[in-house]
C-alpha positions as CSV (number, residue, x, y, z in Angstrom):
1,M,0.0,0.0,0.0
2,T,1.4,3.4,-0.9
3,A,0.4,7.0,0.1
4,L,1.2,10.3,-1.5
5,E,1.3,13.1,1.1
6,Y,2.1,16.8,0.6
7,Y,3.6,18.8,3.5
8,D,6.4,21.2,4.0
9,D,6.0,22.4,0.4
10,D,7.0,19.0,-0.9
11,W,5.5,15.7,-2.0
12,H,6.3,12.5,-0.1
13,L,5.7,8.9,-1.2
14,Y,5.4,6.3,1.5
15,T,5.1,2.5,1.1
16,Y,3.5,0.6,3.9
17,D,3.4,-3.2,4.6
18,E,-0.2,-4.0,4.9
19,K,0.6,-6.8,7.4
20,E,2.0,-4.2,9.8
21,I,-1.1,-2.0,9.9
22,I,-3.4,-2.7,12.8
23,A,-7.0,-3.1,11.8
24,E,-9.3,-0.7,13.5
25,K,-12.5,-1.7,15.0
26,P,-15.5,-0.5,13.0
27,A,-17.2,2.5,14.5
28,R,-20.5,1.9,16.2
29,E,-23.5,2.6,14.2
30,R,-25.2,5.9,14.9
31,V,-28.7,5.8,16.3
32,Q,-31.1,7.7,14.1
33,T,-33.2,10.1,16.2
34,E,-36.7,10.9,15.2
35,V,-37.6,14.3,16.5
36,L,-39.9,16.5,14.5
37,T,-38.9,20.1,14.0
38,S,-42.4,21.3,15.0
39,E,-42.1,19.6,18.3
40,I,-38.8,21.4,19.0
41,A,-40.3,24.7,17.9
42,F,-43.3,24.3,20.2
43,Y,-41.0,23.4,23.1
44,L,-38.8,26.4,22.6
45,H,-41.8,28.7,22.1
46,S,-43.3,27.5,25.4
47,L,-40.0,28.3,27.3
48,A,-40.3,32.0,26.2
49,K,-43.5,32.6,28.2
């Protein structure tokens, strides 16, 4: 696996051995929230009184 990186005003080409790279655990799935905008607006409006 190779990577081309640009920093310090110069290009750098790196070669990595895939066997040396530690596999990361997959990120947890995000929970989808189901809140209606009208419910939030009603709540915020009720706080102003």
